[in-house]
C-alpha positions in Angstrom: 63.0 -65.5 32.6 65.7 -66.9 34.8 69.2 -65.6 34.1 72.5 -66.1 35.8 75.1 -63.3 35.7 78.9 -63.9 35.8 81.5 -61.4 36.7 83.9 -60.6 33.8 86.2 -57.8 32.8 84.4 -54.9 31.1 86.8 -54.3 28.3 86.9 -55.3 24.6 85.4 -58.6 23.6 85.4 -59.7 27.2 82.3 -57.6 28.1 79.8 -59.1 30.5 77.7 -61.9 29.0 74.3 -63.2 30.3 74.0 -66.9 30.2 70.8 -68.8 30.6 71.1 -71.3 33.4 71.0 -74.7 32.0 72.5 -73.8 28.6 72.1 -71.8 25.4 74.3 -70.1 22.9 75.7 -66.7 23.2 73.8 -65.5 20.1 70.5 -66.6 21.5 71.2 -64.7 24.7 72.2 -61.5 22.8 68.9 -61.7 20.7 66.8 -62.0 23.7 68.6 -59.1 25.3 67.8 -56.8 22.3 64.1 -57.5 22.6 64.1 -56.7 26.3 65.8 -53.4 25.6 63.1 -52.4 23.1 60.3 -53.3 25.5 61.9 -51.2 28.2 62.1 -48.2 25.8 58.4 -48.4 24.9 57.5 -48.6 28.6 59.7 -45.6 29.4 58.1 -43.5 26.7 54.6 -44.3 27.9 55.5 -43.3 31.4 56.9 -40.0 30.2 53.8 -39.2 28.2 51.6 -39.8 31.2 53.6 -37.5 33.2 53.4 -34.6 30.6 49.6 -35.0 30.4 49.3 -34.6 34.1 51.0 -31.2 33.8 48.7 -29.8 30.9 46.5 -26.7 31.8 42.9 -27.7 31.2 41.3 -24.7 33.0 38.7 -22.5 31.1 40.3 -20.1 28.7 39.7 -16.4 28.0 38.4 -17.4 24.5 35.8 -19.5 26.1 34.7 -16.7 28.4 34.6 -14.2 25.5 32.4 -16.6 23.4 30.0 -17.1 26.2 29.7 -13.3 26.8 29.1 -12.7 23.0 26.4 -15.3 22.9 24.7 -13.8 26.0 24.8 -10.3 24.6 23.2 -11.5 21.4 20.3 -12.8 23.6 20.3 -9.8 26.0 20.7 -12.5 28.7 24.2 -13.0 30.2 23.3 -15.5 32.9 26.1 -17.8 31.7 28.8 -15.2 32.2 30.6 -14.0 35.3 31.5 -10.4 36.1 34.0 -8.8 38.3 31.7 -6.3 40.0 28.1 -7.2 39.2 25.8 -10.2 39.2 24.7 -11.6 35.8 21.1 -10.9 36.7 21.8 -7.3 37.3 23.7 -7.0 33.9 20.8 -8.7 32.1 18.4 -6.2 33.8 20.5 -3.3 32.6 20.6 -4.6 29.1 16.8 -4.7 29.1 16.6 -1.1 30.3 19.1 0.0 27.6 17.1 -1.7 24.8 13.6 -1.0 26.1 11.5 0.3 23.2 14.4 -0.1 20.8 12.7 -1.8 17.9 15.5 -3.8 16.3 15.7 -6.0 19.4 19.1 -7.7 20.0 22.3 -7.3 18.0 24.4 -10.1 16.5 27.6 -10.2 18.6 30.8 -12.2 17.6 34.3 -12.4 19.0 36.8 -10.7 16.8 39.8 -11.7 18.9 41.2 -12.2 22.4 44.6 -10.8 23.4 46.4 -12.0 26.6 47.6 -9.1 28.7 49.0 -11.2 31.5 49.0 -14.6 33.0 45.4 -14.2 34.3 44.2 -11.3 32.2 43.0 -10.7 28.6 41.1 -8.3 26.5 38.3 -9.5 24.1 37.3 -7.5 21.1 33.5 -7.9 20.3 32.0 -7.1 16.9 28.3 -5.9 16.9 25.8 -5.9 14.0 22.3 -4.3 14.5 19.8 -4.9 11.7 17.8 -1.7 12.0 15.5 -2.0 9.0 14.9 -3.9 5.8 17.8 -2.1 4.0 21.3 -3.5 3.6 22.8 -0.8 5.8 23.4 -2.1 9.3 24.7 -0.4 12.4 28.1 -2.0 13.1 30.8 -1.3 15.7 33.3 -3.0 18.0 33.9 -2.8 21.8 36.4 -4.4 24.2 35.8 -6.3 27.4 38.5 -6.8 30.0 38.7 -10.3 31.3 40.3 -11.5 34.5 40.8 -15.1 35.8 39.8 -15.3 39.5 39.9 -18.7 41.2 39.9 -20.5 37.8 36.9 -18.5 36.5 37.3 -15.8 33.9 35.3 -12.7 34.8 34.4 -9.7 32.6 34.6 -6.1 33.8 31.0 -4.8 33.0 30.3 -1.3 31.8 27.5 -0.1 29.4 30.4 0.8 27.0 31.0 -2.9 26.6 27.6 -3.0 24.9 27.6 0.3 23.1 30.7 2.6 22.7 30.6 5.6 25.1 27.2 4.6 26.5 27.0 5.8 30.1 25.1 4.3 33.1 21.5 5.3 33.2 21.4 5.8 29.4 19.3 3.9 26.9 19.1 3.5 23.1 16.5 5.4 21.1 15.7 4.8 17.4 14.2 7.6 15.3 13.1 7.3 11.7 13.8 10.5 9.8 11.5 10.9 6.7 12.9 12.3 3.5 11.1 14.9 1.5 8.0 13.3 0.1 7.4 13.4 -3.6 4.7 15.4 -5.2 1.8 14.1 -7.2 1.6 15.9 -10.6 -1.0 16.1 -13.3 -1.2 16.8 -17.0 1.6 19.0 -18.3 3.5 18.4 -15.1 1.2 20.7 -13.1 1.7 20.1 -9.4 -1.4 18.7 -7.7 -0.2 17.5 -4.3 2.7 19.2 -2.6 3.8 20.7 0.8 1.3 23.4 1.8 1.2 25.4 5.0 -1.0 24.2 7.9 -1.7 25.0 11.5 -1.8 22.3 14.2 -4.2 23.6 16.7 -4.7 22.1 20.2 -4.4 22.5 23.9 -0.9 22.9 25.5 -1.4 21.5 29.0 1.6 23.5 30.3 -0.2 26.7 29.4 -3.4 26.3 31.4 -4.1 25.2 35.0 -5.4 21.7 35.4 -8.8 22.8 36.6 -9.3 24.9 33.4 -8.1 22.2 30.9 -11.5 20.5 30.4 -13.3 23.8 29.7 -10.6 24.9 27.3 -10.8 21.6 25.5 -14.5 21.9 25.0 -14.3 25.5 23.9 -11.6 24.7 21.3 -13.4 21.6 20.0 -16.6 23.7 19.6 -14.6 26.3 17.6 -13.1 23.7 15.4 -16.3 21.7 15.0 -14.9 18.5 16.4 -16.6 16.3 19.1 -16.2 18.2 22.4 -16.6 15.2 24.7 -14.1 13.1 22.7 -11.5 15.9 22.6 -11.9 16.6 26.3 -11.2 13.0 27.1 -8.1 13.1 24.9 -6.8 16.1 26.8 -7.5 14.5 30.1 -5.7 11.3 29.3 -2.6 12.9 27.8 0.5 13.6 29.9 0.9 16.6 32.1 3.2 18.4 29.6 1.4 17.2 26.4 0.3 19.3 23.4 -2.9 17.6 22.3 -3.7 18.4 18.7 -7.4 18.9 18.0 -7.3 19.6 14.3 -4.9 20.5 11.5 -6.1 23.5 9.5 -5.1 24.6 6.0 -3.3 27.9 6.6 -4.5 29.7 3.5 -7.4 31.9 2.3 -9.9 29.2 2.9 -9.3 29.2 6.7 -12.3 30.6 8.6 -11.0 30.1 12.1 -8.9 33.1 13.0 -5.8 33.4 15.1 -7.6 35.7 17.5 -10.4 33.1 18.1 -7.8 30.4 18.9 -5.7 32.7 21.1 -8.7 33.7 23.1 -9.0 30.2 24.6 -6.8 29.6 27.6 -4.1 27.0 26.8 -4.9 26.9 23.0 -1.8 26.8 20.8 -1.3 27.0 17.1 1.8 25.5 15.5 2.9 26.3 11.9 3.7 23.2 9.9 3.5 21.9 6.3 1.6 18.8 5.0 1.2 17.1 1.6 -2.1 18.5 0.4 -4.1 18.9 -2.8 -5.3 22.4 -3.9 -8.5 22.1 -1.9 -9.9 19.8 0.8 -12.1 17.9 -1.6 -9.9 17.8 -4.8 -9.8 14.2 -6.0 -9.9 13.2 -2.4 -11.0 9.6 -3.0 -8.4 9.1 -5.8 -5.4 10.9 -4.2 -5.9 9.8 -0.6 -4.1 11.7 2.2 -0.9 11.7 4.2 -0.6 11.4 7.9 0.6 9.3 10.8 0.4 5.6 10.2 -2.6 3.9 11.7 -2.2 0.7 13.6 -3.9 -1.3 10.8 -1.4 0.0 8.2 1.5 -0.8 10.5 0.2 -4.4 11.0 -0.2 -5.1 7.2 2.9 -3.3 6.0 5.2 -6.2 6.8 7.7 -3.9 8.5 7.9 -1.2 5.9 5.8 1.2 8.0 6.2 1.6 11.7 4.3 3.4 14.4 4.8 7.2 14.2 5.7 7.1 10.5 4.2 9.7 8.2 2.7 7.7 5.3 -0.1 7.6 2.7 -3.4 6.9 4.3 -5.4 6.0 1.2 -5.7 6.4 -2.6 -2.5 7.0 -4.6 -0.7 8.2 -1.6 -1.0 4.8 0.0 -0.9 2.7 -3.2 2.4 4.3 -4.3 3.7 5.2 -0.9 7.1 3.6 -1.4 7.9 5.8 -4.4 6.4 9.0 -2.9 8.0 8.5 0.6 11.4 7.3 -0.5 13.4 5.6 2.3 13.4 7.1 5.7 16.7 7.7 7.4 17.6 6.4 10.9 19.1 7.9 14.0 20.3 5.9 17.0 20.8 8.1 20.0 21.8 7.6 23.6 19.4 9.3 25.9 18.8 9.5 29.7 16.5 6.6 30.8 14.2 9.1 32.6 14.1 11.5 29.6 14.3 9.5 26.3 13.1 12.4 24.3 16.2 14.4 25.2 19.1 12.6 23.4 22.6 13.1 24.9 24.6 11.8 21.9 24.1 10.5 18.4 25.5 7.0 18.0 24.6 6.2 14.4 22.8 8.0 11.5 21.7 6.8 8.0 20.5 9.6 5.7 17.0 9.5 4.2 16.4 9.0 0.5 13.9 11.5 -0.7 10.8 10.3 -2.4 10.1 10.7 -6.2 7.1 12.5 -7.8 4.2 10.5 -9.1 3.0 11.8 -12.5 -0.7 11.3 -13.4 -2.7 12.2 -16.4 -5.3 14.2 -14.4 -6.1 17.6 -15.8 -6.4 19.7 -12.6 -8.8 22.2 -14.3 -11.2 19.5 -15.6 -11.0 17.6 -12.3 -12.0 20.7 -10.4 -14.7 21.5 -12.9 -16.2 18.0 -12.5 -16.3 18.4 -8.7 -17.8 21.9 -9.1 -20.6 20.6 -11.4 -21.5 17.8 -8.9 -21.3 20.0 -5.8 -25.1 20.3 -5.3 -26.0 16.7 -6.2 -27.2 15.0 -2.9 -26.9 11.4 -4.1 -23.7 9.5 -5.1 -22.5 10.9 -8.4 -19.4 11.1 -10.7 -18.0 12.5 -13.8 -15.2 10.7 -15.7 -13.4 12.3 -18.6 -11.0 10.5 -21.0 -9.0 11.7 -24.0 -9.9 9.1 -26.8 -6.7 9.6 -28.7 -4.5 8.6 -25.8 -6.7 6.9 -23.2 -5.6 9.4 -20.6 -8.0 9.8 -17.7 -8.4 13.6 -17.4 -11.0 13.7 -14.5 -12.4 11.2 -12.1 -14.7 13.4 -10.0 -17.1 12.3 -7.3 -19.9 14.4 -5.8 -20.3 15.0 -2.1 -23.2 12.4 -2.0 -20.6 9.7 -2.7 -19.6 10.2 0.9 -16.0 9.3 0.4 -16.6 6.2 -1.9 -14.7 6.0 -5.2 -17.9 6.0 -7.3 -16.1 7.1 -10.4 -13.7 4.2 -10.6 -15.1 1.5 -8.4 -18.9 1.9 -8.6 -20.8 -1.1 -10.0 -24.2 -0.2 -11.5 -26.4 -1.3 -14.4 -25.8 1.1 -17.3 -29.3 1.2 -18.7 -29.8 2.5 -22.2 -26.2 3.8 -22.5 -25.4 0.2 -23.1 -27.3 0.4 -26.3 -24.1 1.6 -27.9 -22.7 -1.9 -27.4 -26.0 -3.5 -28.4 -26.1 -1.4 -31.6 -22.5 -2.5 -32.4 -23.6 -6.2 -32.1 -26.6 -5.5 -34.4 -24.4 -3.7 -37.0 -22.3 -6.9 -37.2 -25.5 -8.8 -38.1 -26.2 -6.5 -41.0 -28.1 -3.7 -39.4 -27.7 -0.2 -40.6 -29.1 3.1 -39.2 -32.0 2.6 -41.6 -32.9 -1.0 -40.7 -36.5 -1.2 -39.5 -37.1 -2.2 -35.8 -40.3 -2.9 -34.0 -40.8 -0.2 -31.3 -44.0 -1.4 -29.7 -45.8 -0.4 -26.5 -44.4 -3.4 -24.6 -42.7 -6.8 -25.2 -43.3 -9.8 -23.1 -40.5 -12.3 -22.6 -41.1 -15.4 -20.6 -43.7 -13.6 -18.5 -41.7 -10.4 -18.0 -42.9 -7.2 -19.6 -40.5 -4.7 -21.0 -41.8 -1.2 -21.6 -40.5 2.2 -22.7 -40.0 5.1 -20.3 -43.2 6.9 -19.3 -42.1 10.0 -21.2 -41.4 8.1 -24.5 -42.9 10.1 -27.4 -45.9 8.4 -28.9 -45.1 9.4 -32.4 -42.1 7.0 -32.4 -44.1 3.9 -31.6 -44.3 1.3 -34.3 -41.9 0.3 -37.0 -39.0 2.8 -37.0 -35.4 2.7 -38.2 -32.6 1.8 -35.9 -31.4 5.4 -36.0 -34.7 6.6 -34.4 -34.8 3.6 -32.0 -31.4 4.6 -30.7 -32.1 8.4 -30.7 -35.4 8.0 -28.8 -34.0 5.1 -26.7 -36.8 2.7 -27.5 -36.4 -0.2 -25.1 -38.9 -2.5 -26.9 -37.2 -1.9 -30.2 -34.0 -3.4 -28.9 -35.5 -6.2 -26.9 -37.6 -7.1 -30.0 -34.2 -7.7 -31.8 -32.9 -10.0 -29.1 -33.1 -13.1 -31.3 -30.8 -11.5 -33.9 -27.7 -11.7 -31.6 -26.6 -14.1 -29.0 -25.5 -13.1 -25.5 -22.0 -14.1 -26.4 -22.1 -11.7 -29.4 -23.4 -9.0 -27.2 -20.7 -9.5 -24.6 -18.1 -9.6 -27.4 -19.3 -6.2 -28.8 -19.1 -4.7 -25.3 -15.5 -6.0 -24.8 -14.5 -4.6 -28.1 -15.5 -1.2 -26.8 -13.6 -1.8 -23.5 -16.3 -2.9 -21.1 -15.1 -5.8 -19.0 -11.5 -5.5 -20.2 -9.0 -5.3 -17.3 -6.4 -2.5 -17.4 -3.6 -1.7 -15.0 -4.1 2.0 -14.2 -2.2 2.3 -11.0 -5.2 2.2 -8.7 -8.0 -0.3 -8.2 -10.8 0.1 -10.7 -13.9 -1.8 -11.9 -14.0 -2.2 -15.7 -17.4 -3.7 -16.1 -19.0 -7.2 -16.3 -21.2 -8.6 -19.1 -22.6 -12.2 -19.0 -21.4 -14.3 -21.8 -24.4 -16.7 -21.4 -28.0 -15.6 -20.9 -31.3 -16.5 -22.4 -34.9 -15.4 -22.2 -35.6 -12.5 -19.9 -31.9 -12.2 -18.9 -30.8 -11.8 -22.5 -33.6 -9.4 -23.2 -32.7 -7.3 -20.2 -29.0 -7.3 -21.2 -30.0 -5.8 -24.6 -31.0 -2.6 -22.8 -28.2 -2.6 -20.1 -30.3 -4.1 -17.3 -30.2 -7.5 -15.6 -26.7 -8.6 -14.8 -24.8 -6.1 -16.9 -22.7 -3.9 -14.6 -20.4 -1.0 -15.4 -18.6 1.8 -13.6 -18.5 5.4 -14.8 -14.9 4.7 -15.8 -15.9 1.8 -18.0 -18.7 3.8 -19.7 -16.3 6.7 -20.4 -13.9 4.1 -21.9 -16.8 2.9 -24.1 -17.4 6.4 -25.4 -13.7 7.0 -25.9 -13.4 3.8 -28.0 -16.2 5.1 -30.2 -14.4 8.4 -30.5 -11.0 6.8 -31.3 -12.3 4.2 -33.7 -10.6 1.4 -31.8 -10.7 0.0 -28.3 -9.2 2.4 -25.8 -7.2 1.3 -22.8 -7.5 3.9 -20.1 -4.5 5.2 -18.3 -4.1 7.2 -15.1 -0.3 7.3 -14.6 2.1 9.0 -17.0 4.3 6.9 -19.3 7.3 5.5 -17.3 5.4 5.2 -14.0 4.8 1.8 -12.5 1.2 0.8 -12.2 2.0 -1.9 -9.6 0.4 -1.2 -6.2 2.5 -1.3 -3.0 2.2 -4.6 -1.0 -0.3 -4.1 1.8 -2.1 -1.2 0.2 -5.9 -1.3 -0.3 -7.1 -3.7 -3.0 -9.9 -3.6 -5.5 -12.2 -5.3 -3.0 -12.7 -1.8 -1.4 -15.3 -0.9 -3.9 -18.4 1.2 -3.9 -21.0 -1.6 -3.4 -23.5 -2.3 -6.2 -26.9 -0.7 -5.5 -30.1 -2.6 -4.9 -30.2 -6.1 -6.5 -27.5 -5.4 -9.1 -25.0 -8.2 -8.5 -22.5 -9.7 -10.8 -23.6 -12.9 -12.6 -21.9 -16.2 -12.1 -21.6 -16.4 -15.9 -20.3 -12.8 -16.3 -17.1 -12.4 -18.3 -14.4 -11.9 -15.7 -12.3 -8.8 -16.0 -9.0 -9.8 -17.5 -7.0 -10.0 -20.7 -9.3 -9.9 -23.7 -8.8 -11.0 -27.3 -7.8 -8.2 -29.6 -10.7 -5.9 -30.4 -12.4 -6.4 -33.7 -13.9 -2.8 -33.5 -13.3 -0.9 -36.8 -13.2 2.6 -37.9 -16.2 2.0 -40.1 -18.3 0.7 -37.1 -17.1 3.8 -35.2 -18.4 6.1 -37.9 -21.8 4.4 -37.8 -22.1 4.6 -34.0 -21.1 8.3 -34.1 -24.0 8.8 -36.5 -26.4 7.1 -34.0 -25.0 9.2 -31.1 -25.3 12.4 -33.1 -29.0 11.7 -33.6 -29.5 11.6 -29.8 -28.4 15.3 -29.6 -30.1 16.3 -32.9 -33.5 14.8 -32.3 -33.4 12.6 -29.2 -33.2 13.0 -25.4 -30.4 15.5 -24.9 -31.1 18.2 -27.4 -29.9 20.7 -24.8 -26.4 19.7 -25.8 -26.8 21.2 -29.2 -25.7 24.7 -28.0 -22.5 23.6 -26.3 -19.7 25.6 -27.9 -17.0 23.8 -29.9 -17.3 20.7 -32.0 -20.6 18.9 -32.3 -21.6 16.8 -29.3 -22.5 13.1 -29.7 -24.3 11.4 -26.8 -26.4 8.6 -25.4 -28.6 8.7 -22.3 -29.5 5.9 -20.0 -31.9 5.2 -17.1 -31.4 2.0 -15.1 -34.0 0.7 -12.7 -33.0 -0.9 -9.4 -34.5 -1.9 -6.1 -37.9 -3.4 -5.4 -40.0 -0.3 -5.0 -43.0 0.6 -7.2 -42.2 2.7 -9.1 -38.5 1.5 -9.1 -35.7 3.8 -8.2 -33.5 4.8 -11.1 -29.8 5.6 -11.9 -29.3 8.4 -14.5 -26.5 8.2 -17.1 -25.2 10.2 -20.0 -22.1 9.5 -22.1 -20.9 12.1 -24.6 -18.2 12.7 -27.2 -16.9 16.1 -28.2 -13.8 16.2 -30.3 -11.0 14.5 -28.4 -13.0 14.3 -25.2 -15.2 11.5 -23.9 -17.3 12.0 -20.8 -19.5 9.8 -18.6 -21.9 11.4 -16.1 -23.6 9.3 -13.4 -26.3 10.1 -10.8 -27.2 7.2 -8.4 -30.6 8.6 -7.4 -31.7 10.2 -10.6 -34.8 10.5 -12.7 -34.1 10.1 -16.4 -30.7 10.3 -17.9 -31.8 13.3 -20.0 -33.3 15.2 -17.1 -30.8 14.4 -14.3 -27.6 13.7 -16.2 -28.2 16.0 -19.2 -27.8 19.4 -17.4 -24.7 18.1 -15.5 -23.1 17.0 -18.8 -24.0 20.4 -20.4 -22.4 22.3 -17.5 -19.2 20.2 -17.7 -18.8 20.5 -21.5 -19.4 24.2 -21.4 -16.9 24.6 -18.7 -14.3 22.5 -20.5 -14.8 24.6 -23.7 -13.7 27.8 -21.9 
């Protein structure tokens, strides 16, 4: 814009006026001058703002450096941080040394605050959280890190105490799980079964014997303790120079046969007194109770973090299946220890107390359990005795003989029941109008679809022909029952069995097999099922349950744990798949009624009375008359012999079930003769012992 300026006095109304060359009013000129002033003000403001921005400090802050350091410590890798007197790689290496073997891994680190202490210095407060285990209790603490700005870079002063308070150079973290007192396992009337009992840990202390003598000492001690000499010698050789290598843990009671003098006579041998959760004897309910010891690698892997290497835990049976209750919650100790001597802690940094375990109450009667094992002590094949109280369903004994070789035959065995199943068959016949006096056809043999059914070779000839059901049951006439196969369907037979508890699932606090009866079968399969053969399978527990149901007059549900105890198994513990395998060709049928919830039982007290009459006849005039003389209330029983395998003659299982007062018992011998000859004497010995 072209303007001309004229000089004029600078007072009053005669102030200077701009005039546009070539004309224009004064008011136009003044308006245009106002717009110019406003534009000039905006331009001036912009220029000032640009100058202020040029003076702002955009250098890295102490807060940025603290955040980067916290992130790096959370990863145990501080490569992105700077330090005043160490390379980041050296600090990262030191963090790896500090946490080597420290199971929780890395902490969660956050910045709690940053305080400026000078123009180029600050102090950062770091909060740490270590998740040590599955509980809600974490190890928490705070540390400080001094920060200094050097050439526009914030550097941290490194010291192990920045990571853990009071941690010194050349120290590392160690984590120790401290078990609480383990709960006991108790039995009937609260009697203690498993508790802390004295033991001796016997082994070679390599510091007490010259290196050249260690192999000979290892072999000598192994021979004394009856463990593998070559294996133990190798263990000693591979252990550290100062190791104490345990060869065996001995009960330190009257049963110990290895003497202190024998141990002490071996150079380098050492015995250490300790305690361990043990049953009254080495064999007492071993398969049921399990044992306690250091966790195996397999248990650690499947425990989902609840059990770690070195933990003392249940190793089988109830000890494993209810380990969480029995063990409680282990405590934790975090210690600082020299890197070169981690077993020698220098200071305790954190401790969480252990929570003691709780007792597990069972229904086992220690006297009857021990009696059952004593009765079976000389039986070479797999065997068991299960005793149940009919009035309550309590399992009083679940004994296995030495021939079971560690398998849980009593609760998990799967075997054909033979003629003991005639109790269920008779119940089905009673429901079709049979009475003890109903005639049955007990002939020499019965042919069904080409298969011949016969009686036992010792069957008394005077009872061949048309005889009443009572005699057919008492003498255990196979053909008498197979001849009646058309009177009941397979579904009715399976229903009668279930009404007596066979094939009905029950949660007892440990895996168990409750039996399997096909609901569909025809021809030879149905005929075989009538006498407990073919695809019918039971365990000693399920047959004892059947007998108990007869005794109670209603279907009994067996129980092993006392009221109030949880029957749920711990996650990761052994499952019902770990069974004693069926013998021979006895395999469950595809049409067998699966174990599970059953319909309410239709079994009546009247039916129970009739079945008791039939079972009384077995003792009075049938196969186990040797039970007549057992003291106490009259004994009611049923014998059974089940064929298996492909040999000629076939191998046989021997069974006996019995009722006496409020006691129901099943006896099983895997490689028996007849139920009466193999099982009968064992049943007699048990009932006589129980009566004392």
